[in-house]
Each structure stands twice: as structure tokens, then as C-alpha cells.
C-alpha positions as CSV (number, residue, x, y, z in Angstrom):
1,X,87.2,-26.5,-23.9
2,X,84.3,-23.3,-24.4
3,X,82.0,-25.5,-26.0
4,X,82.2,-28.4,-23.7
5,X,81.9,-25.8,-20.8
6,X,78.7,-24.2,-22.6
7,X,77.4,-27.6,-23.2
8,X,77.6,-28.4,-19.6
9,X,75.9,-25.1,-18.4
10,X,73.1,-26.0,-20.8
11,X,72.8,-29.5,-19.6
12,X,72.9,-28.3,-15.6
13,X,70.0,-25.8,-16.6
14,X,67.9,-28.4,-18.6
15,X,68.3,-30.8,-15.5
16,X,67.1,-27.9,-13.3
17,X,64.5,-26.8,-15.2
18,X,63.0,-30.5,-15.3
19,X,63.5,-30.7,-11.7
20,X,61.4,-27.4,-11.0
21,X,58.8,-28.9,-13.5
22,X,59.0,-32.3,-11.8
23,X,58.5,-30.6,-8.3
24,X,55.7,-28.2,-9.7
25,X,53.9,-31.0,-11.4
26,X,54.0,-33.0,-8.0
27,X,52.6,-30.1,-6.1
28,X,49.5,-29.7,-8.6
29,X,48.8,-33.6,-8.9
30,X,49.4,-34.6,-5.3
31,X,49.7,-31.7,-3.0
32,X,47.2,-29.4,-4.9
33,X,45.4,-31.7,-6.5
34,X,41.9,-31.2,-5.1
35,X,42.2,-27.2,-5.0
36,X,42.9,-27.1,-9.2
37,X,40.3,-30.0,-9.6
38,X,37.9,-27.3,-8.1
39,X,39.2,-24.5,-10.1
40,X,38.5,-26.9,-13.1
41,X,35.1,-27.6,-12.3
42,X,34.5,-23.9,-11.7
43,X,35.6,-23.0,-15.1
44,X,33.3,-25.8,-16.8
45,X,30.3,-25.1,-14.2
46,X,27.1,-23.0,-15.1
47,X,25.4,-21.7,-12.0
48,X,22.2,-20.1,-13.1
49,X,19.2,-19.1,-11.4
50,X,15.6,-20.1,-12.9
51,X,13.6,-17.0,-12.5
52,X,10.0,-17.9,-11.4
53,X,6.9,-16.5,-13.2
54,X,5.3,-13.8,-10.9
55,X,1.4,-14.1,-10.1
56,X,-1.0,-11.7,-12.2
57,X,-3.0,-9.7,-10.1
58,X,-7.1,-9.7,-10.4
59,X,-10.0,-7.5,-9.5
60,X,-13.5,-8.5,-9.5
61,X,-16.2,-7.7,-12.3
62,X,-19.4,-8.6,-10.9
63,X,-18.9,-12.6,-9.4
64,X,-15.9,-13.0,-12.0
65,X,-12.0,-12.3,-11.6
66,X,-10.6,-10.3,-14.3
67,X,-6.7,-9.3,-14.7
68,X,-5.4,-5.9,-14.1
69,X,-1.7,-6.7,-14.0
70,X,-0.3,-9.3,-16.4
71,X,3.0,-10.7,-17.5
72,X,4.6,-10.1,-20.5
73,X,7.6,-12.5,-22.0
74,X,10.8,-10.4,-22.5
75,X,14.4,-11.4,-22.8
76,X,17.8,-10.4,-21.4
77,X,20.5,-10.1,-23.6
78,X,23.7,-11.7,-22.3
79,X,27.4,-11.8,-23.8
80,X,30.8,-13.2,-23.3
81,X,33.2,-10.1,-23.6
82,X,35.9,-12.3,-24.2
83,X,34.6,-13.6,-27.5
84,X,32.0,-11.5,-28.4
85,X,32.9,-8.4,-30.7
86,X,32.4,-5.2,-29.2
87,X,31.6,-3.0,-32.0
88,X,29.2,-5.6,-33.6
89,X,27.3,-6.0,-30.5
90,X,27.4,-2.3,-29.6
91,X,26.1,-1.6,-33.1
92,X,23.4,-4.1,-33.0
93,X,21.8,-3.0,-29.6
94,X,21.9,0.6,-30.7
95,X,20.1,0.0,-33.8
96,X,17.8,-2.6,-32.4
97,X,17.5,-2.0,-28.6
98,X,18.9,1.2,-27.5
99,X,16.2,2.0,-24.8
100,X,16.7,-1.5,-23.1
101,X,20.4,-1.3,-22.7
102,X,21.6,-1.6,-19.2
103,X,25.2,-1.7,-19.0
104,X,28.2,0.7,-20.3
105,X,29.8,-1.7,-23.1
106,X,33.0,0.1,-22.8
107,X,33.2,-0.7,-19.2
108,X,32.1,-4.3,-19.5
109,X,34.8,-4.8,-21.8
110,X,37.7,-3.1,-19.7
111,X,36.9,-5.8,-17.1
112,X,39.6,-8.3,-17.2
113,X,38.6,-12.0,-17.2
114,X,35.0,-11.5,-17.5
115,X,32.8,-14.1,-19.4
116,X,29.3,-13.5,-18.9
117,X,27.4,-10.0,-18.5
118,X,23.8,-8.8,-19.0
119,X,23.8,-6.1,-21.4
120,X,20.2,-5.6,-21.8
121,X,16.7,-6.3,-19.9
122,X,13.0,-6.4,-20.4
123,X,13.9,-6.8,-24.2
124,X,10.4,-7.8,-26.2
125,X,10.2,-10.6,-28.5
126,X,10.2,-8.9,-31.5
127,X,13.2,-6.8,-30.9
128,X,15.0,-10.0,-29.3
129,X,14.6,-11.6,-32.7
130,X,16.1,-8.9,-34.7
131,X,19.1,-8.7,-32.3
132,X,19.5,-12.8,-33.2
133,X,19.1,-12.0,-36.9
134,X,22.3,-9.7,-36.6
135,X,24.6,-12.7,-36.2
136,X,26.9,-11.7,-33.7
137,X,29.1,-14.3,-31.8
138,X,28.8,-15.7,-28.6
139,X,25.2,-13.8,-27.8
140,X,22.4,-15.3,-26.3
141,X,18.9,-14.4,-24.9
142,X,17.5,-15.1,-21.7
143,X,13.7,-15.3,-21.4
144,X,11.7,-13.5,-18.3
145,X,8.6,-11.6,-17.6
146,X,8.0,-8.0,-17.4
147,X,5.1,-6.5,-15.6
148,X,2.2,-5.1,-17.5
149,X,-0.9,-2.8,-16.5
150,X,-3.2,-2.4,-19.2
151,X,-5.6,-0.2,-16.7
152,X,-2.6,2.7,-16.9
153,X,-3.2,4.4,-13.7
154,X,-6.3,3.1,-12.4
155,X,-6.0,1.7,-9.0
156,X,-1.9,2.6,-9.1
157,X,-1.4,3.5,-5.6
158,X,-3.3,0.1,-4.5
159,X,-1.5,-2.0,-6.6
160,X,2.1,-0.6,-6.7
161,X,4.9,-1.6,-9.2
162,X,7.5,-4.1,-9.9
163,X,11.2,-2.5,-10.0
164,X,14.1,-3.3,-12.4
165,X,15.0,-6.3,-9.9
166,X,11.9,-8.0,-9.8
167,X,10.9,-6.5,-6.5
168,X,7.2,-5.6,-5.8
169,X,7.2,-2.4,-4.6
170,X,4.5,-0.1,-2.7
171,X,0.8,-1.4,-2.3
172,X,-0.4,-5.0,-3.5
173,X,3.0,-5.6,-5.4
174,X,5.0,-4.8,-2.2
175,X,2.8,-6.4,0.6
176,X,2.3,-9.9,-1.3
177,X,5.6,-9.9,-3.2
178,X,6.6,-13.4,-1.2
179,X,3.1,-14.7,-2.7
180,X,3.2,-13.1,-6.2
181,X,7.1,-13.9,-6.3
182,X,6.9,-17.5,-5.8
183,X,10.4,-19.3,-5.6
184,X,13.5,-19.5,-7.7
185,X,14.8,-22.3,-9.2
186,X,18.4,-23.4,-9.7
187,X,20.5,-25.0,-12.7
188,X,23.9,-26.2,-12.2
189,X,25.3,-28.0,-15.1
190,X,28.6,-28.6,-17.3
191,X,29.2,-25.6,-19.7
192,X,31.3,-24.8,-22.5
193,X,34.0,-21.9,-22.7
194,X,30.9,-19.7,-23.7
195,X,28.9,-20.7,-20.5
196,X,26.4,-22.6,-22.7
197,X,24.7,-25.5,-20.9
198,X,26.2,-29.1,-22.2
199,X,23.5,-31.0,-20.2
200,X,26.4,-33.9,-19.2
201,X,27.9,-34.5,-15.8
202,X,27.1,-36.8,-13.3
203,X,26.7,-33.6,-10.9
204,X,24.3,-31.6,-12.9
205,X,21.5,-30.0,-10.5
206,X,18.4,-28.7,-11.7
207,X,15.7,-27.1,-9.1
208,X,12.6,-26.1,-11.0
209,X,11.1,-22.7,-9.6
210,X,7.8,-22.5,-8.4
211,X,5.8,-20.0,-9.8
212,X,3.9,-17.1,-7.9
213,X,0.5,-17.5,-7.5
214,X,-2.2,-15.1,-8.9
215,X,-4.0,-13.1,-6.3
216,X,-7.7,-11.9,-6.4
217,X,-8.5,-8.8,-4.8
218,X,-12.3,-8.1,-3.4
219,X,-12.3,-4.6,-5.2
220,X,-14.6,-4.3,-8.3
221,X,-12.7,-3.0,-11.1
222,X,-15.7,-1.0,-12.6
223,X,-16.5,0.5,-8.9
224,X,-12.8,1.5,-8.6
225,X,-12.8,3.0,-12.4
226,X,-16.0,4.9,-11.7
227,X,-14.9,6.2,-8.2
228,X,-11.5,7.8,-9.9
229,X,-13.5,9.4,-12.8
230,X,-15.9,11.0,-10.0
231,X,-13.1,11.7,-7.9
232,X,-11.1,13.6,-10.8
233,X,-14.2,15.6,-11.5
234,X,-14.6,17.0,-8.2
235,X,-10.8,17.8,-8.0
236,X,-11.7,20.1,-11.2
237,X,-14.3,21.9,-9.4
238,X,-12.3,22.1,-6.1
239,X,-9.3,23.9,-4.8
240,X,-8.2,20.5,-3.6
241,X,-5.2,18.8,-5.4
242,X,-5.5,15.2,-4.0
243,X,-8.4,12.9,-3.1
244,X,-8.3,10.1,-1.4
245,X,-11.4,7.5,-1.6
246,X,-12.3,4.2,0.4
247,X,-15.4,2.0,0.1
248,X,-15.8,-1.0,1.9
249,X,-18.5,-3.4,3.4
250,X,-19.1,-2.7,6.9
251,X,-20.9,-6.2,7.6
252,X,-18.0,-8.3,6.1
253,X,-14.8,-5.6,6.0
254,X,-14.3,-6.4,2.3
255,X,-12.9,-3.3,0.6
256,X,-14.5,-2.8,-2.8
257,X,-13.1,0.3,-3.9
258,X,-9.5,2.2,-2.8
259,X,-7.5,4.6,-4.3
260,X,-5.2,8.1,-4.2
261,X,-5.2,10.6,-6.6
262,X,-3.2,12.0,-8.6
263,X,-1.9,8.4,-9.7
264,X,0.8,7.3,-11.8
265,X,1.3,4.8,-14.4
266,X,2.8,1.7,-12.7
267,X,4.3,0.5,-16.0
268,X,6.5,3.8,-15.9
269,X,6.9,4.3,-12.4
270,X,10.0,6.4,-13.0
271,X,8.3,9.1,-14.7
272,X,7.2,10.9,-11.5
273,X,8.0,14.4,-9.9
274,X,7.8,12.9,-6.6
275,X,8.1,9.5,-4.9
276,X,5.4,10.5,-2.2
277,X,2.9,10.1,-5.2
278,X,3.6,6.1,-4.8
279,X,2.0,6.0,-1.2
280,X,-1.4,4.7,-0.4
281,X,-3.0,7.6,1.4
282,X,-5.6,5.0,2.6
283,X,-3.8,2.8,4.7
284,X,-0.2,4.1,4.9
285,X,-0.7,8.0,6.4
286,X,-1.7,8.9,9.6
287,X,-3.8,12.2,10.0
288,X,-6.3,13.9,11.7
289,X,-9.9,13.3,10.3
290,X,-11.2,15.6,12.6
291,X,-14.9,15.9,14.0
292,X,-15.5,12.3,12.0
293,X,-13.9,11.0,15.6
294,X,-17.2,12.7,17.5
295,X,-18.8,9.4,16.3
296,X,-16.2,7.4,18.6
297,X,-16.3,9.6,21.7
298,X,-20.2,9.8,21.6
299,X,-20.4,6.0,20.8
300,X,-18.5,5.3,24.0
301,X,-20.4,7.5,26.4
302,X,-23.7,5.9,25.2
303,X,-22.1,2.5,25.1
304,X,-21.5,2.9,28.6
305,X,-24.3,4.6,29.8
306,X,-23.3,7.8,30.7
307,X,-25.6,9.6,28.1
308,X,-28.0,9.3,25.4
309,X,-29.2,11.5,22.1
310,X,-31.4,13.3,24.0
311,X,-28.8,13.7,27.2
312,X,-28.4,17.8,27.8
313,X,-25.4,19.9,28.2
314,X,-24.8,24.0,28.3
315,X,-23.5,24.8,25.2
316,X,-20.8,27.7,25.4
317,X,-18.9,29.5,22.5
318,X,-15.9,27.8,23.9
319,X,-14.6,25.4,26.6
320,X,-11.6,26.0,28.9
321,X,-9.4,23.2,29.3
322,X,-5.7,23.4,30.8
323,X,-5.7,26.9,30.2
324,X,-6.6,26.8,26.5
325,X,-9.7,28.2,25.0
326,X,-11.2,25.3,22.6
327,X,-13.8,26.9,20.1
328,X,-16.8,25.7,18.8
329,X,-16.3,25.6,14.9
330,X,-19.7,26.2,14.5
331,X,-20.3,29.6,16.2
332,X,-24.2,30.7,15.8
333,X,-26.1,33.1,18.0
334,X,-28.8,30.8,18.9
335,X,-26.4,28.2,19.5
336,X,-24.2,29.6,22.1
337,X,-25.1,30.1,25.6
338,X,-28.0,27.6,25.4
339,X,-29.0,24.2,26.7
340,X,-28.9,21.8,24.0
341,X,-28.8,18.3,23.6
342,X,-26.2,15.8,22.4
343,X,-28.2,14.9,19.1
344,X,-27.8,19.0,18.5
345,X,-24.0,18.6,19.1
346,X,-23.6,16.0,16.7
347,X,-25.8,17.6,14.3
348,X,-24.1,20.9,14.4
349,X,-20.9,19.3,14.9
350,X,-19.8,21.3,18.2
351,X,-16.7,20.5,19.7
352,X,-18.4,21.5,23.1
353,X,-20.4,18.5,22.9
354,X,-17.8,15.9,22.0
355,X,-15.7,17.5,25.2
356,X,-18.9,16.9,27.4
357,X,-18.9,13.2,26.3
358,X,-15.3,12.8,27.7
359,X,-16.6,14.6,30.9
360,X,-19.7,12.0,30.9
361,X,-17.1,9.3,30.4
362,X,-15.3,10.4,33.8
363,X,-18.6,10.6,35.8
364,X,-18.2,14.1,36.0
365,X,-20.0,16.5,33.9
366,X,-18.1,19.8,34.8
367,X,-14.3,18.5,34.1
368,X,-12.3,16.1,32.7
369,X,-10.2,13.3,34.7
370,X,-8.3,10.5,34.6
371,X,-11.3,8.0,34.7
372,X,-12.8,9.9,31.6
373,X,-9.5,9.5,29.5
374,X,-8.9,5.9,30.9
375,X,-12.2,5.0,29.3
376,X,-11.9,7.0,26.2
377,X,-8.3,5.4,25.7
378,X,-10.1,1.9,25.9
379,X,-12.7,2.7,23.3
380,X,-10.3,4.7,20.9
381,X,-7.1,2.2,21.1
382,X,-8.6,-1.3,22.4
383,X,-11.8,-1.2,21.1
384,X,-11.9,0.9,17.7
385,X,-8.1,0.2,17.4
386,X,-7.5,3.7,16.4
387,X,-3.7,4.4,16.3
388,X,-2.8,0.3,15.4
389,X,-2.6,-1.6,12.3
390,X,-5.8,-3.4,11.1
391,X,-4.2,-6.3,9.6
392,X,-5.6,-5.4,6.4
393,X,-3.3,-7.3,3.6
394,X,-1.4,-4.0,2.6
395,X,1.5,-1.9,4.0
396,X,-0.2,-0.1,7.0
397,X,1.1,2.8,9.4
398,X,0.0,2.7,13.0
399,X,-0.2,6.3,14.2
400,X,-0.8,7.9,17.7
401,X,-3.3,8.0,20.6
402,X,-2.0,9.4,23.7
403,X,-1.8,7.4,26.7
404,X,-4.1,8.4,29.3
405,X,-1.4,9.2,31.9
406,X,1.2,10.2,29.3
407,X,3.5,12.8,31.1
408,X,2.9,15.7,28.7
409,X,1.7,19.4,29.5
410,X,-1.8,19.8,28.9
411,X,-3.1,16.1,28.8
412,X,-6.6,16.9,29.5
413,X,-6.3,19.5,26.6
414,X,-4.9,16.7,24.1
415,X,-7.6,14.5,25.1
416,X,-10.5,16.9,24.5
417,X,-9.1,17.4,20.9
418,X,-8.8,14.0,20.4
419,X,-12.7,13.8,20.7
420,X,-12.9,15.9,17.6
421,X,-10.2,14.2,15.9
422,X,-7.0,16.5,16.3
423,X,-4.0,16.1,18.7
424,X,-3.8,12.4,17.1
425,X,-2.9,9.9,13.9
426,X,-5.0,7.6,12.6
427,X,-5.3,6.3,9.0
428,X,-8.2,6.2,6.4
429,X,-8.4,2.6,7.2
430,X,-8.4,2.8,11.0
431,X,-11.3,5.6,10.8
432,X,-13.4,3.6,8.2
433,X,-13.0,0.5,10.1
434,X,-14.0,2.0,13.3
435,X,-16.9,4.2,11.8
436,X,-18.2,0.7,10.2
437,X,-18.3,-0.6,14.1
438,X,-20.4,2.3,14.9
439,X,-23.1,1.5,12.2
440,X,-23.4,-1.9,11.6
441,X,-24.4,-3.2,14.9
442,X,-21.4,-2.9,16.8
443,X,-18.8,-5.1,15.4
444,X,-15.3,-4.5,14.7
445,X,-14.1,-6.6,11.7
446,X,-10.6,-7.2,10.4
447,X,-11.0,-5.3,7.0
448,X,-9.8,-7.5,3.7
449,X,-9.0,-6.4,0.1
450,X,-7.9,-10.0,-0.7
451,X,-10.1,-12.7,-1.7
452,X,-7.5,-15.1,-2.3
453,X,-5.5,-16.8,-4.5
454,X,-6.7,-18.3,-8.0
455,X,-5.9,-21.7,-8.6
456,X,-7.8,-23.9,-11.5
457,X,-10.6,-21.0,-11.5
458,X,-11.1,-21.3,-7.7
459,X,-10.3,-18.6,-5.4
460,X,-8.4,-20.1,-2.3
461,X,-8.6,-17.9,0.8
462,X,-5.2,-17.0,2.1
463,X,-3.9,-19.2,5.0
464,X,-2.8,-18.3,8.2
465,X,-4.4,-14.9,8.1
466,X,-6.1,-13.8,11.5
467,X,-9.6,-12.6,11.2
468,X,-11.0,-10.7,14.2
469,X,-14.7,-10.3,14.8
470,X,-15.2,-8.0,18.2
471,X,-18.7,-6.7,19.1
472,X,-17.4,-3.6,21.0
473,X,-20.5,-1.6,20.9
474,X,-24.3,-3.0,21.7
475,X,-26.7,-3.0,18.8
476,X,-28.9,-0.4,20.9
477,X,-25.6,2.1,20.9
478,X,-25.3,1.3,17.0
479,X,-28.9,1.9,16.3
480,X,-28.9,5.2,18.0
481,X,-25.6,6.4,16.3
482,X,-27.3,5.3,13.0
483,X,-30.2,7.6,13.8
484,X,-28.4,10.5,14.7
485,X,-26.1,10.1,11.8
486,X,-29.1,9.8,9.2
487,X,-30.4,13.2,10.5
488,X,-27.3,14.7,10.6
489,X,-27.3,17.0,7.6
490,X,-29.6,18.7,4.9
491,X,-28.8,16.1,1.8
492,X,-28.9,17.7,-1.7
493,X,-29.1,14.1,-2.5
494,X,-31.5,12.5,-0.6
495,X,-33.5,9.9,-2.5
496,X,-36.5,8.3,-0.9
497,X,-36.2,4.8,0.6
498,X,-32.7,4.8,1.5
499,X,-30.7,5.5,4.4
500,X,-28.0,8.0,4.0
501,X,-25.7,9.3,6.9
502,X,-22.4,10.3,8.1
503,X,-20.2,12.7,9.5
504,X,-17.8,15.6,8.0
505,X,-14.3,16.6,9.5
506,X,-12.5,19.7,8.6
507,X,-8.7,19.5,10.0
508,X,-6.5,22.1,10.7
509,X,-2.8,21.3,9.7
510,X,0.0,21.5,11.6
511,X,2.9,23.9,9.9
512,X,6.0,24.2,11.5
513,X,5.0,22.5,14.9
514,X,1.7,24.5,15.6
515,X,-1.7,24.5,14.3
516,X,-2.7,26.8,11.4
517,X,-5.0,29.2,13.2
518,X,-5.1,31.1,9.9
519,X,-7.3,28.4,8.6
520,X,-5.3,28.6,5.5
521,X,-4.3,24.8,5.3
522,X,-7.4,22.6,5.8
523,X,-8.1,19.0,5.1
524,X,-11.9,18.0,4.5
525,X,-13.0,14.6,5.2
526,X,-16.0,12.7,5.2
527,X,-17.2,9.1,6.3
528,X,-20.7,8.1,5.8
529,X,-22.9,5.1,4.9
530,X,-26.0,4.0,2.6
531,X,-28.5,1.1,2.8
532,X,-32.4,0.6,2.2
533,X,-33.9,2.4,4.4
534,X,-34.2,0.7,7.9
535,X,-31.7,-2.0,7.0
536,X,-28.1,-2.2,8.2
537,X,-25.6,-0.2,6.1
538,X,-24.4,-1.9,3.0
539,X,-21.7,0.4,2.1
540,X,-19.5,2.7,4.1
541,X,-18.0,5.4,2.1
542,X,-14.7,7.4,3.3
543,X,-13.2,10.2,1.2
544,X,-10.5,12.8,2.0
545,X,-9.6,15.9,0.2
546,X,-6.5,18.1,0.3
547,X,-3.7,20.3,-1.4
548,X,-0.5,21.9,0.0
549,X,-1.4,25.2,1.1
550,X,-5.2,25.3,0.5
551,X,-8.4,25.3,2.4
552,X,-10.3,22.5,1.7
553,X,-13.5,22.3,3.8
554,X,-15.5,19.1,4.5
555,X,-18.0,20.7,2.3
556,X,-16.1,19.6,-0.8
557,X,-15.6,16.0,0.9
558,X,-19.4,15.8,1.3
559,X,-19.9,16.7,-2.1
560,X,-17.9,14.0,-3.4
561,X,-19.0,11.5,-0.8
562,X,-22.6,12.2,-2.2
563,X,-21.5,11.8,-5.8
564,X,-20.0,8.4,-4.6
565,X,-23.0,7.3,-2.6
566,X,-25.2,7.6,-5.7
567,X,-23.1,6.1,-7.9
568,X,-22.7,2.8,-5.7
569,X,-26.8,2.4,-5.0
570,X,-26.9,2.4,-8.9
571,X,-24.2,0.1,-9.3
572,X,-25.3,-2.5,-7.2
573,X,-29.0,-1.9,-8.1
574,X,-29.7,-1.1,-4.4
575,X,-33.5,-1.0,-4.3
576,X,-35.3,1.7,-2.3
577,X,-37.6,0.3,0.4
578,X,-41.1,0.1,-1.2
């Protein structure tokens, strides 16, 4: 009997087990059929992004584009942790590709169910071959591209770099990332247990990647390189630690050189002490260019018919505005308390002269009023577009120009200071573009640094780019300003047959919310032009020099300008007037 009882119990258990299995199979095959099919498909389907080839970047060498940013074929090392021998792959990577490892293998192998992981990136071909020869199972290599900057630090703050995730950062790499990056593709196919594509299955999908476009800059490689070498020499002879340079054609708006120093190696962008070195000082940093702005208020008053170069005013050592004494930086006994012309005021860079221009804009030679502020604002913000992005194909900052009716204490004093380039914030590209309008016949043009994309050895202009060309000053106003600027200084470099003119600026720096009246922190700037005598300017050159805790004068900037002007004349073979 006991044996029969045990047989019955086993029989019932067997029937119960079969019943459970039957019910479960029913649910799997009928009720949960679609869900299980989806899981099976997912386990045997490979979804992989097809990386687009990034476009390269060119500068000009005369009339020919030459590459300054290239791509190098590199590989990702990918493993299947469920199959790949941990110790063998660790040894292979440590031996051949230690500096390219991007994962902690101990952590990777602790992730349950992981079947696919990238353990090394940017591996050169020669090293990738060595890893393959190690014979470690379930390891494969995925081809990709790495950015190469053969010119090293040259133009680094202009060019930017590509980070480890393949995204363009700063400079042209950042601002034109969409054009350069292209569009990724997609591969969906049946895969084996190791996630290797088998190329079978009716649901296979392959969307090809669209490679990025090659971009050609208007920058001349030789001019860029030469300008940086000249700037480094001047920095070595100055208390300044930093310099920024912009050279552009004022008649077309094309930029032919742009740099900030010191630079960095974009190919090793992580090896810097401070990320601020990545910033393009020409387009991304508003600052106070000081007396360079006298060009703009003088131009406005002349253009409105309120003054000429020979208009006179009584020059005092300082002007009182809103109870504040605003002093002339140039203090000479023979200039104080004398009647001078506005030409004299620009020559000696007298703040009293630029404030007088603001008064004349308001139709009252004795005081600043709302009309004068409104007219000055119209020229600064609306016509010269100061404090606004210019539209150049780079990352830009805006800046600040006080509204003529801003509810702030000392608004008249703020406007008085803006006549000589303090109490505002504008970028070098804004300043140089406005200065170009002053000297090129009166036209404000959208600046440009991109000639277009390179396709089949042909440069194709960028599409949908808004180009502004406004005549904001009369030709007569521009001619009068050029005449004053040509005679503005006694030049050490003043070759016969050329017109060389410009305006300096020495700016106080705000320290802890107030200007440094001890003059221990100064920024020196200079904006000028070069041309054949009697012709419209062919190139505008703007420089800025500064150093933390250093009094960098406009004299330093003027010396750098003179060296650059000589270099530009020689490089472009600008002939003197016979």
C-alpha cells in the first residue's frame, strides 16, 4: 500500500506539472505571443549608428584653399563581456593601447547581462592591428575619425576643437558644427550572439550617413601665421601677457586674420590650465575699447551736420557732468583753457572734445540733453550696431549700450563716458566693423570669415545667410574722418606713397565694481587702416593687448599695429602711389 500511495502522489504531481507547463505554454504562445517575439527579435537585432565623416577646414593660401584641420582614421575597441576573456583583453589593451582605454574593465565585467561595450577610443590603425593580432575572442574594431590639427596652436582660438563625444567646441568647430558634422546613419540588421551583423532578414534597414561638408575660411594661412609670430615678439617686449588681432577688408567685410594669444593645441585641448584660453577674444568678449570710440561720436556729429573737423570748442582740463569730473587723459598746459578745433581734439585724444561732439548732437554746445543721447544711441546701436551681434559665422557675444532713457543715476555722465569708449561693452569684431564703416566710404557690412563649402574643388557660398550692406555715413563724412585719422599721430612707420591712419584707446579696467583710478590695470587697443595714398582703405587692422594686473598702454598696441601694417603691405604687395 505505501508503494501504491507514492505512485499515486507522483502521478498527481506529474499531471499538475504538465498542467502548469501547458498553461504557461498557452500564455507564451497565445496570450503573450507578441511580447516574446519582440524579445527574441531584440536579442538578435543589431541597432548601430553609422558615424558620418566630419568635414575638414581650409584656409586660403593666395587663391588656393589649403587644409588646416584634417581627419585621421581611428578605431573603437568593442568587446562582449559575456564571452571575451577579461584578463586577456585587459592585458592586450595595457600592452598596446594603454593611453586610449576609456573604461574600467573591472566595472564593465560587473554589469550583469552586458553584451556590448566600447573599452578604447581613437586607437590608431597601427595599434588596432596589434590588438587584433592578440587573438582575444569576441573583440572587434569599429572604424571612425579623429580630428588632426597639423598647424598646432596656429589659429586655435579661431578653429576650436572636437571633444571626445565628437561635438565641435568653440571657434569654427563649434559655430559650424552642424555643417561640419553631417548626419549620422542607421544600421538595423539580424545579429548573432556576439552582436555581429549577419546581413539576413527581411526587416534589415541601412540608412547611409551624410558626411559633413568641408568648410573654407577667408583667413589667409600665411597672414595668420605671420601675424601670430609678430604678436608673440611684441608680447615678449611688453608687460602684456595677452594679445588679440583682427585683420579684415573693410570694403567686403572679409576677415583675413583673427587670433587670440596665447593659444593652445586643439589636438590636446585638455592640456590647458584654464578653460578661458579656448575663448575667441575677438568675437566672444565685450570690453571697453576706450578712445577708439571717439571715431563713432565724431562721425555721428559730422554726419548730422552739427560739426566739422574745424569746429572749435573751449578745452578745459576736465568737464563736469552730473556732478562728476571727467578729465582729459592728455594733460598739457598749452592745451588746457584754450580754444581748439575738433581735429585737435581727435589728434590729442581729448575726452572734452568727444563730450563736446555729444553736446553738439543735442543742438546745445553747453550741455548734454535727451536729444543728444537719442542721436548718439541711434548711431552707436542702430547704425554702427555696437552692442549687437554682427552676423559673422562664429560664436558672438552682444554687449551693452545704455538706452538713452535708462532709469539710472548719472545717465548723462554714462553717455559722456561712452563717447570715449568707457561705460559700455562691445566686442572687437563690432568695433572693427564699425570702424570700417567710418573709413570705407560710410558702409556698414556684415563681416564674414567663411568663403563657403568646398565641393569638387569649387567653393560654394553658404546658403540662407543674411548679408547687410547699409550706407550709414555719407562719403563726405567718411572722407573727413579719414583725413583726420591719417594725420592723427606721428608715425615711426610712415612710408611714402601710403595712407596709414588710426586711433588708439587706453581703457581703465573695472576692479570690484569700480574703475581702477590708480591706473594699475589698463587695456591698450588700436584700430587703423592701410591703403595706397589717396585710395579707400584696403585693410583694417585692430589689436588689443592686456595682462592681469598690468598697465598696458595704447602705445604697446600702436607698435603692434605698425608692425602688422608693414607686414600686410609687404605680404599683399600693396604698391605705393607713384
